[in-house]
N, C-alpha and C positions, 0 to 999 in steps of 0.2 A: 501928527498919528491921536489917535484916541483907543484909550483901552478901559472893555466892559466886557464881563463878566452874562457867559451867555450859554444856556443850554444844549443848543442845536448848532455846530461849527457850522459855520456857512464863509465860505470863498466869494467876493461876485468883483467882475468889471462893471463901471460906471463909464459909462461918455458925458461929460460934460454939455453943459449945454452949449450952443453956438450960434451963431446967429444965423439966419436960414439960408443965404448964399454961400455957406461954406459947409454943406452939406456935401459935397464933391469931395471935402477933404478929405482922407482915405487916413483913419485914426493909429498910431500904435497897438503895436501886441506885447504879451510880455508872458514869460512861463517860471514856474515854480521850482527848484529844485532843494530838497527832494518833493516826488512828486506825493500828491499827484499836482500837472504843471498848470492844472487851471489855478494854482492856487485855492481850491476848497478844503473846507475839514480844517479843522485845529493841530496844531503842529507843536510836538511838545521839544524841538531842536531847532538852533538857527534856521534861516531861511536865506538862502539867494534867488533875488527876484531880479531876473534878463528881461530887458527891454528891447523889439524889435521894429525902428521903422522904416517908415517907403522909402525908397531909395528917390534922392532930389527932394531932401526936404529939408527943411531945419528944427532940430528938436529943443522943447526944453524942459529941463529936468527928467531926461530920462538916460541915467547912466547902463551902459550896456551890463552892468555886475554889478548887485548892492546884495550888501550881504547884512539880516537885517537879526539885529536879536532880542531885541525889546520884548519883554510880555504883554499881549494885549493884542487888540485889534490896531492893526498899523492900514491906513488910506495912504495910497501913492498915485499921484498924480503927474501924467506925462502927456505936454500936447506936443502937435507938428504943424508944421506951414510949408507951405512949395511957394507963397509968394510975398511971402513977411509978414502977409495983412491977416490972413484967416485961419485959424487956429482951429486942428481937430483934438480935443482933450478924451485920454481913458483914463481908469481909475484902480488899479491893483487893491485889493481890501486880502492881506495876511492876518492869520491867527494865530498866534504865539503863546505857548501854555509849558510853562517849561516846571512848574510847582505843584508837587503832589496836592491832594486833597487831606486834612486830616478829615482821622476817623474819631467822633463826635462821640458816637453812642453805640450800647448793644445792648437791646431790651428781648430777654425771650418773651415765648407764646403765650405764660402762662405763669402764674405764681407755684412756687416749691409743692410739694404736695405735702408735707409734712415736715414740721422742725425745719426749715430750711433747706430742707432733703428733694432731691427727685428721685423717684422712683418708677418713673416713665419717660421714654422719649421726649427731649425737649428743643425745639427747635428758636433756634436765635438770632435775632435781626441786628443787623450793622445799619449805622446809618455816619450821613459825616459832609462837609461842607469844600465845598472851591470857590474862591475867588474870581478866579480868571473865568476859565471853561464850563466850569459847575458840576455839577455830578450827574456821570453814567449812572453807572451802577452803582451798587455793594452789597455786598453779600450775604446768604442767610445762611447759616451752618445747625447742625442737627447734633445732638449728644445725642448717645442711647447705649454707650458701654466703652471703657470696664468700670467697674465699680470704681470707685476712688471720693476719700476726704477732699482730696485738690485736682482732681479732673477740671479742664476749661476746652470753650472752644475759643477757634478764633476767626478772626472777620478783618475783612479792609472794602476801600471805597478805592472807587475807581473814577477818574474825569472825563470830560469827553477829547483831552487830548493822548488820555491812555496813559496819562501818569497813575501809578496805585499811590493809595496812602498808606503810610504804616501797620503794620498789622497793628488787631489790636484783640486781647485777649481778654475774654471773660468767664470769671474764674464762678462754679459751681462746684455741690456736693451731690454726688450721685449715692446711690443705691437700691441697686433693683433684687436684690439676693435676700429672700427672707432667713429671720435666725433660727438658728435649733433649739430643739425641744427638748432637754437634754433628760427629764426622768419626771415622771407623773408620779404621786400616791395617795393612797384613801387616809385618810383622817385619823380612821380607826381602825380597829380589825376585823376578820369577818365574824357575823353573826353564828354563824353555825360550822365548824370544821372550815375549809376556803369558800364557803358562802355567803352571800351577801341577802338578807333576807328584806331589807326598808334604805330608803335613798340614804346615799352616804358622799357625803362630798369631797373632793378629789384636788390636790395642790399640784402645778407645776412651776419646775423650773426651765430657764432656757438662757441661751448664751449667742450675741453677736456681736461681730467684731468690727464693724464697721463703725455704723449709727445708733449704735447702742442698744440695749436690750427696753424696750417700752415698758411692758409686763406678760405676764400670762396669768389671765385669770381664772379663778377657781371655777368647778363645774358641781354641780352637786346632777348626781348620775338616778334614776330612781324607774329604768328598765330602757327596754325593754326584756324580758328574761331572756337567760341564756348560759352556757356553759360556757360557752368561749364569746361573752356580752363585751363588747369594747366602747369605753369613754373614752372620747377624742378631748386631748389638753390642745388649744391654742397659746402661739405667745407671740408680740408682736415687737417691730423694732420701733425705732424714733423716726424709720423713716415710711414707717406707713405699712412696712409688707406683713403677712403675719405667714406662720405655716402652721399646719395641723401636725399632730400625732397622736396614732389610736395607741390606748392602752390593755390587755384584757383584763377580764374579772368573770370573776362564775358568782349569775345574780338571778335570784328566783324570790319574788316578792307574792305569788298567787299558790296557795295553798291546795294541797289534790282535790280531787270533787271528794264530795258526801260519802261514805262508804252506802253499800248497798247490802243492808239485813234482814233477812230473814227469819221468824221466830217460828221454832218446834219446840211447841212445851210437852215435857215425856213425865214419866214417873222418876219424881223425884232426880228432874233434872231436866235440862235445856238448851236443844241445840240450836247453833247461832249458824247461820249461813251467810256467811259476807261476801262480799266481791266489793275490788276498791281497781280504783283508775292506776292505770298503768306505771303513773310515777312515784306512785306509793313504793315504800320500801319497811316498813315497818308499820306495826296497830300494835295499839294498848285496847285492851277490853279492861274496863272497869265496874264492879257490879256490888247496889246497893240494894238492900244493908249486905256490907261485909261478913267477911267471916270473925268467928268468935264473938258475936256481939257486937262488930267496931260498925262505925256509921258506912265506910266500904272500903272495897280492897281492888287492887288490882291482880284480875283471876288469869291475866295473860299478858303477855308479852313476846313480842319475835316477828318472823314473817308474816306477811296475811294469809292467812287459812279460816277454814273453818271451825267451830270448835262448841262442843259439848261440856259443858257444868253441870257435876253430878252433886250426889250429896245432897240436894237439895229439900224444902222443906212442902210437901206439897199443901197444894190452897194458898201457898204464900204469896204475894206482888214481890217479883224480882224487877228493878231497872237495873237494864245494861247499857254503858254507854261506849262506844268503838270507836276509837283518834286514830285519825290512819297522818302517816307522817311522810314527807319524802326526801332526800338529800339534803335538801335545806332545813329540817325540821319545819319547815311548815303545815298547821295541824289544820283539818277536817273532822267534823264530826257528828256525829249520826248516835239516838237514845233511844230505847225500844223497851215496850215491857213484855214480860212473862210471869205465869200463872203453873206451876209446874201440878199435875197431876196426873192421875190411870188416866187411860185414852183408847180408846178403840184404833187399831194400827191397820188391817187389811181384812175386806176388799175396802177401796175407796169408796165413800160414801158415794150413792146413786150408780155405782160400780152396776157396766150392762155385762151379763156373765154367760159365757157356754154352757160352764159345766158347775158340778155343785164344788163350790170355793171354801179356802182351809181359811175360817175367821182366829183372828190373831187380835190380842191386846195385852196389854203391859201389865207388869207383874205387882200388883199390889202387896206391901208387906206387912206379913202375918196373916193373911190369906192361906186357909187348909183347902179350898175348892171355890170354885166358880160357878154361880151357876146365869147358863145360857139358855136365853125364849127364843124363839124364834115362831115371825107370825106371818100367815100369806094373806093379804089385802084381808087386813086387819084380825083375822082369827087365828089364835096361836095353836102353831101345830108339831112344836117340837118343845122340850124340855131339857135339858143337859147339865151332867153335874161335872166336869172335867177337872184335874187336879191342876194340870198346868194350863197358861194362858197361850191356851189357843184348842180350837178343835174343829177336825174336818168333816165337814155334810157329805152324805150320802147321799144315790139317785133312789133312794128309800129304806123307810124305817118304819118304828110302830110307835105311835102315840097314842095313848087312853085306848088300847084296846086294837086300833084301826092301823091299818098300811096307809101309812103317807108316803105320798112320791112330787119330788123335788119336778114340777109341772112347772111351767111356763105363768108367768103371776110377778107380782111387785111383793119381796118379803120387806121384813123388818127384822132385825137383832137387836138384842140387848142384854149386857154383862153384870153382874151384882158379885162382890166378892163375899164368902161366905169363912163365916168362923165357927169351930170347935166339928161337933158330928153332925150329920147331914139334919137327923128329926130334928136338935136343937132350935133348927130353922133362925140363925143368927146371921145377918145379911149386914153388909156396910151398904153404906149409896153408892148409885145405880155410877159401874163405870163408864159409861156413854149407850147410848144409841145408831146403829145406820141402818142404811137398806139397801138394795139391792137388788138387779129384775134380772130375770130368765125371761128372755124375748118368742118368740111364737118360731117353733120350725118353718122353713119356709119351705114351698111348696112341692114335692119333688116332678122334676120335667117327665 
């Protein structure tokens, strides 16, 4: 008998060479138990070999039934003859392997994801050896759940005789669950009320019950703006899992648009027409020079609106700075200048009128009367001395002994303040001059 380790199970019968004249001799046949009866393939139990010789023959080494138990490859030759001279030989080959293979190795398909921990499914391939029939197959196992520090996969190998090796356990650490981000906090208080107006650093804390917390890096938040802005914190565990959590904050680093300020100088006053952006909540108006001889003064503080500054000195230049603030106290500003003085008010300069206008101007302190002069196309046609800062023109009037009418043309009017009696003819500086136009009437149809 001969023993050999092979990968493929083979059973064969070989007729030994015999002289040519023995070709007519009939060789014995055989069978194996358990099946297959042709004795093919490897077996992992004892085998009963039975020989069947032709009738009227002599046999050599052909027992009716023989139990074979030796592991390896057994060759059994049986010869028969009908005349005692010429022999016909047959060979039965039996393969027996009762010994299980040895599982020698378990190899993961990749290295751990981080710090010896897996966080994604991993395949483990097992390998083994078998000295007799050889390895037929070894298992490949996949681990994907549950999370565990003591996780493992089990595999084995099977030889060509069907023997299974003792299972081998491959230990591993598996954590596919991210840590908890438990808290997040800014390193400083809000800049104004509950609002942050400049970049702020946040620190975070976390917890991981399995592989352990690796860290939670700080974050510098610098936008976008929002009443419900969100800063996102991240924590990682030692297996490489990362978890995120958002925390709300109020953030506004953008000042409102600069206020639009229109200036209307008046007699001893300045009117400021102010328009601000929708996010501006309060305004402050600072005037220079200030009150009581100070360098500057705050003349208004409150909700956005237009403002009139009174009790000013005519002819003096005043600088106004309008500061707009939003909810987060971000500021923008606009600076304008104005010189209060007596001025003409109505009608507007170069106005086109359908009838006699009412002329109006600002009151001049100390004036006892005013002199109003009207010219048409450069020629004076009226001079009046009203006591109040207004004069209603008529459709006709007398001037220098002649009747005058408000006919179509271009008119210029000027006003001077007067002091004392009219006969004294003491006049101050001209308050101003404007023009208006009386157009031609459209032709009748």
